[in-house]
Backbone as ProteinMPNN parsed JSONL, in Angstrom:
{"seq_chain_A": "XXXXXXXXXXXXXXXXXXXXXXXXXXXXXXXXXXXXXXXXXXXXXXXXXXXXXXXXXXXXXXXXXXXXXXXXXXXXXXXXXXXXXXXXXXXXXXXXXXXXXXXXXXXXXXXXXXXXXXXXXXXXXXXXXXXXXXXXXXXXXXXXXXXXXXXXXXXXXXXXXXXXXXXXXXXXXXXXXXXXXXXXXXXXXXXXXXXXXXXXXXXXXXXXXXXXX", "coords_chain_A": {"N_chain_A": [[0.813, -1.209, 0.014], [0.936, 1.917, -1.141], [0.657, 4.414, 0.544], [-0.631, 6.477, 3.117], [-1.517, 6.844, 6.573], [-2.802, 9.434, 6.829], [-3.708, 9.951, 4.174], [-5.52, 8.068, 3.872], [-7.418, 8.418, 6.0], [-7.724, 11.139, 6.404], [-9.055, 14.014, 7.814], [-10.04, 12.681, 10.111], [-7.867, 11.256, 11.07], [-6.288, 13.442, 11.945], [-8.037, 14.584, 13.854], [-8.091, 12.609, 15.645], [-5.794, 12.939, 17.184], [-6.182, 15.358, 18.322], [-6.051, 17.571, 16.596], [-7.412, 20.264, 14.942], [-8.566, 21.09, 11.83], [-9.613, 22.789, 8.778], [-11.603, 20.899, 6.452], [-10.024, 18.279, 4.56], [-9.647, 18.407, 1.109], [-8.355, 17.698, -1.163], [-5.736, 15.748, -2.551], [-2.497, 16.795, -3.217], [0.218, 16.115, -4.349], [3.504, 17.512, -4.771], [6.176, 18.608, -6.746], [9.381, 19.701, -5.904], [12.482, 21.626, -5.587], [15.244, 20.582, -3.736], [17.445, 22.013, -1.229], [19.981, 21.378, -2.131], [19.455, 21.139, -4.858], [18.289, 19.005, -5.863], [15.54, 17.031, -7.196], [12.497, 16.558, -5.575], [9.599, 15.012, -4.437], [6.953, 16.238, -2.599], [4.944, 14.297, -0.961], [3.007, 14.225, 1.016], [0.905, 16.365, 0.926], [-1.808, 18.542, 0.947], [-4.804, 20.039, -0.128], [-6.974, 22.217, 1.637], [-10.363, 22.889, 2.602], [-10.688, 25.62, 3.008], [-8.923, 26.708, 1.269], [-6.362, 26.794, 2.009], [-3.096, 25.053, 2.621], [-2.151, 21.699, 3.666], [0.697, 20.369, 4.989], [2.438, 17.562, 5.701], [5.014, 16.055, 7.657], [7.28, 13.469, 8.656], [9.153, 12.31, 11.416], [11.76, 10.272, 12.599], [14.26, 9.872, 13.883], [15.948, 10.812, 16.905], [18.205, 12.142, 17.088], [20.083, 15.125, 17.735], [21.311, 16.447, 15.564], [19.93, 15.496, 13.402], [17.345, 16.333, 13.973], [17.744, 19.06, 13.84], [18.317, 19.268, 11.155], [15.873, 18.477, 10.056], [14.271, 20.733, 10.744], [15.382, 22.772, 9.212], [14.953, 21.723, 6.766], [12.177, 21.652, 6.663], [11.588, 24.424, 6.749], [12.713, 25.118, 4.262], [11.184, 23.469, 2.523], [8.497, 24.401, 2.919], [8.795, 26.988, 2.013], [9.357, 26.582, -0.793], [7.049, 25.228, -1.458], [5.151, 27.19, -1.023], [5.979, 29.035, -2.987], [5.218, 27.549, -5.24], [2.48, 27.23, -5.01], [1.328, 29.497, -3.86], [-0.182, 29.791, -1.5], [-1.404, 29.879, 1.944], [0.238, 27.821, 4.417], [-0.317, 25.029, 6.458], [1.669, 23.239, 8.661], [2.358, 20.089, 9.835], [4.072, 17.928, 11.961], [4.814, 14.617, 12.51], [6.126, 13.053, 15.194], [8.364, 10.578, 16.091], [8.371, 7.889, 18.611], [10.771, 7.913, 19.939], [11.475, 10.491, 20.273], [11.492, 13.101, 22.553], [11.724, 15.74, 22.883], [11.733, 18.558, 20.808], [12.517, 21.299, 18.584], [10.04, 23.552, 17.6], [9.619, 26.043, 16.638], [11.321, 28.908, 15.302], [13.014, 31.927, 15.526], [14.607, 34.101, 13.645], [15.014, 36.79, 13.5], [14.621, 38.543, 10.84], [13.671, 36.381, 9.614], [11.167, 34.175, 10.418], [9.848, 31.146, 11.657], [7.357, 28.606, 12.137], [6.133, 25.437, 13.204], [2.947, 24.308, 12.633], [1.438, 22.358, 14.219], [2.213, 19.456, 16.193], [2.396, 15.878, 16.345], [3.044, 14.082, 18.978], [4.284, 11.066, 19.441], [5.633, 9.989, 21.579], [4.292, 10.859, 23.734], [1.967, 9.751, 23.726], [-0.042, 7.454, 25.415], [0.381, 4.252, 25.022], [-0.117, 1.879, 26.376], [-2.46, 2.265, 27.859], [-4.209, 2.972, 25.772], [-4.299, 0.491, 24.344], [-5.773, -1.111, 26.09], [-8.2, 0.216, 26.058], [-8.947, 0.113, 23.303], [-9.009, -2.627, 22.927], [-11.084, -3.413, 24.622], [-13.288, -2.079, 23.303], [-13.371, -3.154, 20.713], [-13.881, -5.761, 21.299], [-16.414, -5.725, 22.273], [-17.91, -4.369, 20.198], [-17.017, -5.133, 17.682], [-16.035, -3.47, 15.805], [-14.417, -0.253, 15.006], [-14.26, 3.248, 15.17], [-13.309, 5.694, 12.564], [-11.454, 7.437, 13.692], [-10.518, 5.91, 15.885], [-9.428, 3.758, 14.519], [-7.421, 5.034, 13.243], [-5.741, 5.671, 15.464], [-5.198, 3.059, 16.282], [-3.598, 2.037, 14.183], [-1.379, 3.602, 14.624], [-0.621, 2.74, 17.04], [1.5, 0.792, 17.574], [3.703, 2.46, 17.588], [3.733, 4.148, 19.702], [4.345, 5.492, 23.087], [5.367, 3.062, 25.401], [5.41, 0.46, 27.923], [6.237, -2.041, 27.334], [7.842, -4.289, 24.983], [8.486, -3.178, 21.538], [7.897, -5.217, 19.78], [6.072, -6.809, 21.28], [4.032, -4.966, 21.64], [3.222, -4.505, 19.006], [2.261, -6.979, 18.254], [0.031, -7.18, 19.963], [-1.417, -5.045, 18.907], [-2.029, -6.028, 16.417], [-3.613, -8.125, 17.068], [-5.859, -6.821, 18.155], [-6.675, -5.658, 15.658], [-7.354, -7.888, 14.331], [-9.803, -8.696, 15.357], [-11.601, -7.138, 14.263], [-14.729, -6.936, 12.455], [-14.967, -6.384, 9.798], [-13.149, -7.63, 7.195], [-11.739, -6.266, 5.233], [-10.963, -3.89, 6.463], [-9.421, -4.997, 8.54], [-7.204, -5.88, 6.968], [-6.365, -3.488, 5.809], [-5.443, -1.979, 8.127], [-3.186, -3.509, 8.939], [-1.544, -3.264, 6.805], [-1.097, -0.446, 6.677], [0.154, -0.099, 9.071], [2.639, -1.186, 8.434], [3.497, 0.523, 6.447], [3.579, 2.931, 7.85], [5.518, 2.353, 9.825], [7.932, 2.436, 8.377], [8.225, 5.117, 8.085], [8.456, 6.371, 10.631], [10.126, 4.965, 12.428], [13.274, 3.604, 13.49], [16.195, 1.635, 13.395], [16.359, -0.894, 16.031], [13.795, -0.815, 17.041], [12.314, -0.535, 14.708], [12.941, -2.946, 13.443], [11.805, -4.77, 15.195], [9.039, -4.278, 14.924], [8.589, -4.886, 12.29], [9.239, -7.559, 12.267], [7.132, -8.527, 13.882], [4.823, -7.825, 12.31], [5.278, -9.333, 10.103], [4.49, -11.781, 10.886], [1.732, -11.46, 10.875]], "CA_chain_A": [[0.036, 0.035, -0.004], [1.718, 3.123, -1.258], [-0.247, 5.465, 1.001], [-0.312, 6.818, 4.501], [-2.852, 6.968, 7.351], [-3.551, 10.642, 6.505], [-4.4, 9.88, 2.886], [-6.734, 7.157, 4.013], [-8.44, 8.855, 7.032], [-7.914, 12.532, 6.329], [-9.295, 14.789, 9.047], [-10.294, 11.714, 11.152], [-6.595, 11.034, 11.76], [-5.953, 14.745, 12.759], [-8.916, 14.681, 15.017], [-7.678, 11.618, 16.687], [-4.654, 13.528, 17.904], [-6.412, 16.728, 18.791], [-5.704, 18.692, 15.648], [-8.669, 20.665, 14.237], [-8.323, 21.881, 10.707], [-10.643, 22.651, 7.819], [-11.655, 19.602, 5.77], [-9.068, 18.018, 3.405], [-10.5, 18.253, -0.162], [-7.632, 17.277, -2.348], [-4.364, 15.374, -2.346], [-1.772, 17.452, -4.315], [1.757, 15.914, -4.297], [4.139, 18.534, -5.493], [7.61, 18.452, -6.901], [10.211, 20.948, -5.507], [13.947, 21.333, -5.584], [15.837, 20.733, -2.382], [18.533, 23.127, -1.166], [21.123, 20.909, -3.018], [19.117, 21.23, -6.219], [17.7, 17.718, -6.321], [14.119, 17.015, -7.391], [11.81, 15.903, -4.473], [8.131, 15.155, -4.511], [6.36, 16.308, -1.363], [3.79, 13.416, -1.054], [1.958, 14.446, 2.04], [0.518, 17.736, 0.783], [-3.177, 18.44, 0.736], [-5.581, 21.355, -0.087], [-8.065, 22.232, 2.586], [-11.554, 23.554, 2.096], [-10.516, 27.119, 3.143], [-7.951, 26.984, 0.222], [-4.941, 26.737, 2.581], [-2.557, 23.807, 2.326], [-1.669, 21.041, 4.815], [1.899, 19.704, 4.726], [2.853, 16.629, 6.805], [6.21, 15.27, 7.504], [7.487, 12.449, 9.675], [10.563, 12.241, 11.828], [11.971, 9.09, 13.371], [15.47, 9.972, 14.655], [15.906, 11.785, 17.947], [19.479, 12.839, 17.043], [19.987, 16.645, 17.686], [21.664, 16.911, 14.29], [18.783, 15.122, 12.513], [16.211, 17.274, 14.34], [18.1, 20.461, 13.345], [18.235, 19.184, 9.709], [14.407, 18.496, 9.945], [13.773, 22.06, 10.863], [15.916, 23.441, 8.029], [14.257, 21.173, 5.63], [10.763, 22.153, 6.785], [11.495, 25.858, 6.308], [12.843, 25.169, 2.832], [10.074, 22.871, 1.839], [7.403, 25.254, 2.895], [9.164, 28.121, 1.081], [9.152, 26.164, -2.081], [5.621, 24.88, -1.625], [4.438, 28.502, -1.094], [6.292, 29.596, -4.313], [4.456, 26.788, -6.222], [1.048, 27.262, -4.915], [0.845, 30.781, -3.482], [-1.238, 29.678, -0.482], [-0.908, 29.633, 3.288], [0.543, 26.366, 4.635], [-0.361, 24.488, 7.783], [2.653, 22.186, 8.658], [2.243, 19.153, 10.999], [5.135, 16.986, 12.107], [4.576, 13.409, 13.349], [7.428, 12.815, 15.814], [8.431, 9.144, 16.559], [8.347, 7.67, 20.032], [12.113, 8.216, 20.637], [11.661, 11.976, 20.373], [10.748, 13.644, 23.666], [11.715, 17.2, 22.778], [12.191, 19.048, 19.429], [12.227, 22.62, 18.282], [8.881, 23.653, 16.695], [9.601, 27.411, 16.061], [12.549, 29.604, 15.319], [12.923, 33.319, 15.281], [15.932, 34.623, 13.282], [14.855, 38.335, 13.223], [13.908, 38.763, 9.601], [13.03, 35.066, 9.261], [10.436, 33.466, 11.446], [9.174, 29.953, 11.139], [6.732, 27.851, 13.254], [5.363, 24.352, 12.837], [1.549, 24.49, 13.122], [1.105, 21.308, 15.177], [3.113, 18.226, 16.163], [1.91, 14.789, 16.927], [4.101, 13.467, 19.819], [3.976, 9.753, 19.812], [6.236, 9.709, 22.837], [3.4, 11.361, 24.814], [0.719, 8.962, 23.719], [-0.029, 6.242, 26.282], [0.044, 3.142, 24.247], [-0.589, 0.822, 27.154], [-3.815, 2.644, 28.09], [-5.036, 2.933, 24.541], [-4.516, -0.895, 24.062], [-6.863, -1.525, 26.916], [-9.432, 0.944, 25.572], [-9.333, -0.398, 22.01], [-9.377, -4.014, 23.061], [-12.443, -3.442, 25.155], [-14.215, -1.545, 22.406], [-13.535, -4.04, 19.591], [-14.547, -6.963, 21.784], [-17.92, -5.382, 22.444], [-18.659, -3.989, 19.055], [-16.406, -5.775, 16.488], [-15.69, -2.428, 14.896], [-13.934, 0.914, 15.553], [-14.512, 4.458, 14.34], [-12.131, 6.057, 11.786], [-10.519, 7.952, 14.604], [-9.927, 4.874, 16.643], [-8.641, 3.032, 13.547], [-6.17, 5.929, 13.121], [-4.952, 5.453, 16.584], [-4.755, 1.707, 16.213], [-2.515, 2.026, 13.197], [-0.153, 4.311, 15.25], [-0.395, 2.253, 18.374], [2.885, 0.135, 17.727], [4.794, 3.413, 17.579], [3.483, 4.989, 20.815], [5.055, 5.194, 24.305], [4.874, 1.801, 26.035], [6.21, -0.21, 28.944], [6.645, -3.415, 26.9], [8.769, -4.191, 23.754], [7.856, -2.881, 20.353], [7.335, -6.526, 19.255], [4.913, -7.222, 21.991], [2.942, -4.001, 21.432], [2.716, -4.701, 17.659], [1.411, -8.299, 18.271], [-1.219, -6.802, 20.612], [-2.179, -4.208, 17.912], [-2.527, -6.939, 15.393], [-4.686, -8.947, 17.801], [-7.044, -5.943, 18.089], [-7.107, -5.499, 14.342], [-7.983, -9.161, 13.785], [-11.148, -8.797, 15.914], [-12.525, -6.291, 13.396], [-15.592, -7.784, 11.647], [-14.719, -6.143, 8.356], [-11.82, -8.111, 6.846], [-11.081, -5.212, 4.484], [-10.399, -2.978, 7.526], [-8.262, -5.734, 9.127], [-6.051, -5.797, 6.109], [-5.885, -2.115, 5.722], [-4.783, -1.608, 9.366], [-1.843, -4.02, 9.084], [-0.731, -2.72, 5.665], [-0.82, 0.867, 6.915], [1.152, -0.244, 10.069], [3.898, -1.485, 7.773], [3.853, 1.76, 5.771], [3.977, 4.002, 8.849], [6.779, 1.964, 10.398], [9.038, 2.952, 7.608], [8.231, 6.631, 8.208], [8.696, 6.89, 12.023], [10.918, 4.083, 13.312], [14.557, 3.227, 12.972], [17.005, 0.622, 14.259], [15.842, -2.146, 16.628], [12.426, -0.631, 17.139], [11.729, -0.802, 13.354], [13.029, -4.38, 13.154], [10.859, -5.495, 16.047], [7.68, -4.029, 14.394], [8.604, -5.571, 10.978], [9.069, -9.0, 12.65], [5.752, -8.825, 14.35], [3.929, -7.681, 11.227], [5.596, -10.456, 9.206], [3.749, -12.981, 11.367], [0.373, -11.193, 10.894]], "C_chain_A": [[0.92, 1.258, 0.077], [0.878, 4.36, -0.81], [0.189, 5.831, 2.384], [-1.708, 6.915, 5.214], [-3.587, 8.273, 7.184], [-4.237, 10.577, 5.196], [-5.616, 8.999, 2.918], [-7.86, 7.81, 4.906], [-8.597, 10.353, 7.063], [-8.063, 13.242, 7.667], [-9.505, 13.845, 10.283], [-9.01, 11.389, 11.937], [-6.137, 12.307, 12.596], [-6.688, 14.783, 13.971], [-8.506, 13.723, 16.081], [-6.608, 12.031, 17.603], [-4.897, 14.935, 18.262], [-6.211, 17.826, 17.943], [-6.936, 18.978, 14.905], [-8.268, 21.548, 13.072], [-9.474, 21.855, 9.707], [-10.513, 21.294, 7.093], [-10.616, 19.405, 4.661], [-9.905, 17.727, 2.24], [-9.686, 17.682, -1.265], [-6.248, 16.949, -1.955], [-3.491, 15.94, -3.517], [-0.22, 17.295, -4.117], [2.391, 16.841, -5.272], [5.66, 18.419, -5.546], [8.339, 19.781, -6.674], [11.615, 20.59, -5.683], [14.428, 21.55, -4.186], [16.833, 21.821, -2.407], [19.709, 22.739, -1.977], [20.688, 20.828, -4.482], [18.536, 19.955, -6.777], [16.233, 17.786, -6.273], [13.519, 16.155, -6.117], [10.373, 16.101, -4.679], [7.564, 15.102, -3.027], [4.995, 15.503, -1.47], [2.647, 13.787, -0.079], [1.58, 15.957, 2.074], [-0.97, 17.717, 0.245], [-3.686, 19.854, 0.67], [-6.758, 21.155, 0.853], [-9.213, 23.041, 2.084], [-11.56, 25.075, 2.202], [-9.417, 27.557, 2.205], [-6.557, 27.222, 0.833], [-4.409, 25.339, 2.228], [-2.193, 23.163, 3.707], [-0.423, 20.192, 4.325], [2.234, 18.881, 5.943], [4.189, 16.065, 6.565], [6.391, 14.382, 8.706], [8.978, 12.464, 10.062], [10.751, 11.017, 12.823], [13.213, 9.259, 14.346], [15.33, 11.063, 15.637], [17.312, 12.508, 18.025], [19.352, 14.357, 16.882], [20.359, 17.042, 16.27], [20.525, 16.687, 13.291], [17.57, 16.088, 12.731], [16.476, 18.652, 13.805], [17.948, 20.35, 11.817], [16.746, 19.141, 9.316], [13.919, 19.873, 9.799], [14.216, 22.885, 9.648], [15.15, 22.924, 6.885], [12.77, 21.575, 5.535], [10.655, 23.554, 6.33], [11.717, 25.901, 4.689], [11.751, 24.637, 2.003], [8.883, 23.759, 1.688], [7.624, 26.49, 2.067], [8.869, 27.732, -0.368], [7.756, 25.785, -2.513], [4.813, 26.218, -1.828], [4.769, 29.148, -2.506], [5.454, 28.857, -5.4], [2.995, 27.08, -6.162], [0.428, 28.592, -4.558], [-0.244, 30.733, -2.449], [-0.613, 29.552, 0.883], [-0.744, 28.194, 3.546], [0.475, 26.117, 6.148], [0.663, 23.282, 7.785], [2.577, 21.403, 9.98], [3.42, 18.193, 10.857], [4.714, 15.875, 13.024], [5.948, 12.915, 13.879], [7.361, 11.356, 16.44], [8.574, 9.106, 18.042], [9.636, 7.963, 20.717], [12.395, 9.694, 20.796], [10.805, 12.593, 21.546], [10.79, 15.186, 23.658], [12.288, 17.588, 21.36], [11.697, 20.516, 19.299], [11.068, 22.729, 17.243], [8.799, 25.102, 16.108], [10.959, 27.934, 16.118], [12.418, 30.988, 14.84], [14.36, 33.806, 14.948], [15.873, 36.085, 12.87], [14.008, 38.394, 11.991], [13.153, 37.523, 9.133], [12.447, 34.367, 10.479], [9.717, 32.266, 10.974], [8.611, 29.182, 12.336], [5.944, 26.698, 12.678], [3.882, 24.472, 13.427], [1.184, 23.638, 14.263], [2.171, 20.163, 15.108], [2.252, 17.13, 16.764], [3.099, 14.058, 17.681], [3.753, 12.071, 20.151], [4.598, 9.308, 21.206], [5.332, 10.115, 24.025], [2.066, 10.63, 24.791], [0.871, 7.609, 24.527], [-0.529, 4.992, 25.595], [-0.536, 1.994, 25.061], [-2.1, 1.087, 27.53], [-4.666, 2.502, 26.905], [-5.225, 1.459, 24.081], [-5.715, -1.469, 24.82], [-8.279, -1.007, 26.28], [-9.933, 0.326, 24.229], [-9.726, -1.881, 22.023], [-10.862, -4.095, 23.592], [-13.501, -3.091, 24.136], [-14.485, -2.635, 21.253], [-14.19, -5.393, 20.059], [-15.958, -6.86, 21.947], [-18.593, -5.106, 21.228], [-18.223, -4.703, 17.77], [-16.113, -4.649, 15.44], [-15.116, -1.198, 15.683], [-14.153, 2.087, 14.59], [-13.257, 4.776, 13.558], [-11.027, 6.64, 12.699], [-9.801, 6.886, 15.39], [-9.013, 3.995, 15.727], [-7.29, 3.792, 13.294], [-5.219, 5.686, 14.229], [-4.388, 4.043, 16.663], [-3.517, 1.493, 15.284], [-1.218, 2.603, 13.835], [0.237, 3.679, 16.506], [1.097, 1.548, 18.507], [4.013, 1.216, 17.922], [4.739, 4.355, 18.797], [4.394, 4.559, 22.012], [4.476, 3.951, 24.908], [5.877, 1.273, 26.959], [6.666, -1.586, 28.539], [7.41, -3.237, 25.596], [7.851, -3.796, 22.528], [7.146, -4.102, 19.699], [5.995, -6.818, 19.914], [3.711, -6.215, 21.708], [2.352, -4.183, 20.051], [1.911, -5.897, 17.617], [0.112, -7.952, 18.902], [-2.09, -5.981, 19.697], [-2.745, -4.96, 16.791], [-3.697, -7.734, 15.821], [-6.0, -8.112, 17.764], [-7.574, -5.855, 16.655], [-7.85, -6.754, 13.832], [-9.318, -9.388, 14.335], [-12.144, -7.842, 15.152], [-13.375, -7.221, 12.627], [-15.334, -7.61, 10.153], [-13.282, -6.615, 7.976], [-11.1, -7.116, 6.072], [-10.307, -4.187, 5.468], [-9.192, -3.718, 8.265], [-6.941, -5.644, 8.287], [-5.384, -4.451, 5.929], [-5.053, -1.697, 6.898], [-3.31, -2.202, 9.317], [-0.908, -3.456, 7.941], [-0.299, -1.231, 5.983], [0.177, 0.895, 8.162], [2.585, -0.38, 9.46], [4.416, -0.188, 7.099], [4.391, 2.834, 6.763], [5.207, 3.644, 9.542], [7.956, 2.507, 9.698], [9.353, 4.444, 7.757], [8.781, 7.134, 9.516], [9.378, 5.98, 12.896], [12.237, 3.846, 12.652], [15.124, 2.157, 13.887], [16.128, -0.554, 14.765], [14.24, -2.025, 16.694], [11.766, -1.025, 15.77], [11.765, -2.368, 13.046], [12.057, -5.209, 13.958], [9.395, -5.399, 15.436], [7.541, -4.919, 13.091], [8.455, -7.025, 11.328], [7.72, -9.378, 13.034], [4.713, -8.799, 13.202], [4.114, -8.807, 10.156], [4.798, -11.743, 9.609], [2.266, -12.805, 11.277], [-0.296, -11.999, 9.741]], "O_chain_A": [[1.53, 1.599, 1.091], [0.464, 5.194, -1.615], [1.309, 5.507, 2.779], [-2.784, 7.036, 4.629], [-4.806, 8.323, 7.349], [-5.331, 11.132, 5.091], [-6.57, 9.138, 2.152], [-9.049, 7.748, 4.59], [-9.534, 10.834, 7.7], [-7.235, 13.056, 8.558], [-9.153, 14.233, 11.398], [-8.988, 11.263, 13.161], [-5.687, 12.214, 13.738], [-6.126, 14.984, 15.047], [-8.574, 14.013, 17.275], [-6.513, 11.518, 18.718], [-3.947, 15.683, 18.495], [-6.183, 18.966, 18.407], [-7.502, 18.081, 14.28], [-7.702, 22.624, 13.269], [-10.283, 20.931, 9.786], [-9.466, 20.647, 7.123], [-10.374, 20.335, 3.892], [-10.803, 16.888, 2.318], [-10.254, 17.206, -2.248], [-5.608, 17.66, -1.18], [-3.729, 15.595, -4.675], [0.49, 18.238, -3.77], [1.953, 16.985, -6.414], [6.327, 18.171, -4.541], [7.948, 20.828, -7.191], [11.959, 19.428, -5.902], [14.092, 22.533, -3.526], [17.063, 22.476, -3.424], [20.411, 23.609, -2.491], [21.521, 20.464, -5.311], [18.316, 19.821, -7.98], [15.672, 18.493, -5.437], [14.101, 15.138, -5.741], [9.923, 17.187, -5.047], [7.683, 14.091, -2.335], [4.025, 16.02, -2.022], [1.466, 13.646, -0.398], [1.859, 16.69, 3.022], [-1.316, 17.021, -0.71], [-3.133, 20.763, 1.289], [-7.425, 20.121, 0.871], [-9.022, 23.845, 1.171], [-12.362, 25.739, 1.546], [-8.981, 28.704, 2.311], [-5.687, 27.805, 0.186], [-5.119, 24.531, 1.631], [-1.969, 23.84, 4.71], [-0.525, 19.417, 3.374], [2.312, 19.39, 7.061], [4.516, 15.639, 5.457], [5.685, 14.552, 9.699], [9.885, 12.599, 9.24], [9.957, 10.821, 13.743], [13.16, 8.817, 15.493], [14.725, 12.1, 15.364], [17.547, 13.347, 18.895], [18.619, 14.834, 16.015], [19.726, 17.971, 15.771], [20.204, 17.545, 12.468], [16.917, 16.551, 11.795], [15.558, 19.345, 13.366], [17.465, 21.311, 11.218], [16.391, 19.737, 8.299], [13.219, 20.189, 8.837], [13.407, 23.65, 9.122], [14.715, 23.724, 6.057], [12.225, 21.797, 4.454], [9.731, 23.889, 5.589], [11.019, 26.598, 3.952], [11.391, 25.183, 0.96], [8.307, 23.91, 0.611], [6.676, 26.992, 1.464], [8.203, 28.478, -1.087], [7.327, 25.957, -3.653], [3.935, 26.314, -2.685], [3.882, 29.742, -3.119], [5.03, 29.483, -6.372], [2.338, 27.167, -7.199], [-0.739, 28.863, -4.842], [-1.162, 31.552, -2.496], [0.551, 29.172, 1.007], [-1.477, 27.379, 2.987], [1.066, 26.819, 6.969], [0.509, 22.384, 6.958], [2.709, 21.961, 11.07], [3.717, 17.711, 9.764], [4.309, 16.111, 14.162], [6.792, 12.435, 13.122], [6.443, 11.009, 17.183], [8.857, 10.118, 18.683], [9.659, 8.235, 21.917], [13.406, 10.099, 21.37], [9.575, 12.59, 21.502], [9.999, 15.843, 24.335], [13.218, 16.959, 20.855], [10.647, 20.9, 19.813], [11.103, 22.105, 16.182], [8.009, 25.353, 15.198], [11.748, 27.453, 16.932], [11.764, 31.228, 13.825], [15.209, 33.911, 15.833], [16.61, 36.532, 11.991], [12.783, 38.305, 12.081], [12.173, 37.588, 8.392], [13.152, 34.022, 11.428], [9.019, 32.335, 9.962], [9.241, 29.091, 13.39], [5.155, 26.907, 11.756], [3.706, 24.716, 14.621], [0.643, 24.152, 15.242], [2.88, 19.974, 14.119], [1.433, 17.426, 17.634], [4.005, 13.51, 17.053], [2.976, 11.858, 21.082], [4.115, 8.384, 21.86], [5.595, 9.748, 25.17], [1.189, 10.816, 25.635], [1.778, 6.806, 24.309], [-1.727, 4.711, 25.59], [-1.341, 1.215, 24.55], [-2.9, 0.151, 27.499], [-5.765, 1.957, 26.998], [-6.252, 1.182, 23.463], [-6.54, -2.2, 24.272], [-9.252, -1.729, 26.064], [-11.12, 0.062, 24.042], [-10.601, -2.334, 21.285], [-11.713, -4.779, 23.025], [-14.54, -3.751, 24.099], [-15.626, -2.949, 20.912], [-14.928, -6.04, 19.317], [-16.678, -7.843, 21.774], [-19.749, -5.503, 21.079], [-19.033, -4.848, 16.855], [-15.965, -4.963, 14.259], [-15.311, -1.115, 16.896], [-14.219, 1.918, 13.373], [-12.212, 4.192, 13.841], [-9.84, 6.375, 12.508], [-8.582, 6.954, 15.546], [-7.946, 3.556, 16.158], [-6.219, 3.199, 13.162], [-4.021, 5.511, 14.004], [-3.24, 3.848, 17.061], [-2.547, 0.827, 15.648], [-0.117, 2.114, 13.582], [1.297, 3.989, 17.049], [1.783, 1.772, 19.504], [5.117, 0.897, 18.364], [5.576, 5.248, 18.928], [5.066, 3.528, 22.003], [3.258, 3.773, 24.94], [7.066, 1.569, 26.841], [7.393, -2.246, 29.281], [7.6, -2.103, 25.155], [6.647, -4.051, 22.516], [6.033, -4.032, 19.179], [4.969, -7.035, 19.269], [2.559, -6.626, 21.567], [1.141, -4.047, 19.879], [0.872, -5.87, 16.957], [-0.908, -8.417, 18.395], [-3.31, -6.142, 19.667], [-3.796, -4.617, 16.251], [-4.637, -7.989, 15.068], [-7.068, -8.607, 17.404], [-8.781, -5.963, 16.441], [-8.797, -6.689, 13.048], [-10.002, -10.266, 13.809], [-13.345, -7.808, 15.421], [-12.866, -8.235, 12.149], [-15.463, -8.545, 9.363], [-12.309, -6.01, 8.427], [-9.877, -7.064, 6.199], [-9.178, -3.763, 5.223], [-8.148, -3.13, 8.547], [-5.836, -5.395, 8.77], [-4.166, -4.269, 5.898], [-4.004, -1.089, 6.689], [-2.343, -1.498, 9.61], [0.288, -3.229, 8.12], [0.788, -0.83, 5.57], [0.961, 1.839, 8.27], [3.553, 0.225, 9.92], [5.6, 0.14, 7.174], [5.413, 3.492, 6.567], [5.968, 4.555, 9.869], [8.896, 2.993, 10.328], [10.471, 4.934, 7.598], [9.47, 8.153, 9.568], [9.26, 6.156, 14.109], [12.349, 3.874, 11.427], [14.606, 1.844, 14.959], [15.3, -1.106, 14.041], [13.507, -2.981, 16.441], [10.781, -1.762, 15.736], [10.83, -2.965, 12.512], [11.541, -6.22, 13.482], [8.65, -6.378, 15.465], [6.527, -5.58, 12.866], [7.608, -7.696, 10.739], [7.186, -10.4, 12.603], [3.833, -9.657, 13.143], [3.184, -9.145, 9.424], [4.5, -12.616, 8.794], [1.524, -13.754, 11.532], [-1.51, -11.922, 9.557]]}, "name": "protein", "num_of_chains": 1, "seq": "XXXXXXXXXXXXXXXXXXXXXXXXXXXXXXXXXXXXXXXXXXXXXXXXXXXXXXXXXXXXXXXXXXXXXXXXXXXXXXXXXXXXXXXXXXXXXXXXXXXXXXXXXXXXXXXXXXXXXXXXXXXXXXXXXXXXXXXXXXXXXXXXXXXXXXXXXXXXXXXXXXXXXXXXXXXXXXXXXXXXXXXXXXXXXXXXXXXXXXXXXXXXXXXXXXXXX"}
């Protein structure tokens, strides 16, 4: 599945993490040039019903150098997106569970930049959410789109157990969904999102668990 949870669930994903924006009406991937002059397609770019744009990026590494590079890249990407489309941009960053702090705004005097919102997976209680979703799916056999969005991101949230165990539990919840299409979609999107927001051993653990699904 060459997609993302945002492209599938749109505003329901944003709502699940407390982010309120006008309705997403169009997916508009856009080609820009990076600082080094290479072509790059910004895949996670959307037009909203108020004719502003939504730009979403993902960050897995907690390295200070990588986080600094992320900020520089975001400023550059939004500058180039603005030049292409001539519209206001809402930028959201989804930060992996290894990231507990990150710069979201910068004031350089003549240049000011601020990320609109961030989804902090390190601040999401995966253990509590597991209990809530397990109870709901056992009773109903289905979940809302907001709950499905959270389920897809569950393997990447803060947890007191291993990534492997958390992913296995997430798959077990998905397997209780009555709709087989939704079961398959959840596991496929988990694989897609793991590539975006995990690295190293955490990534390997999730991949191993998903391979058994």
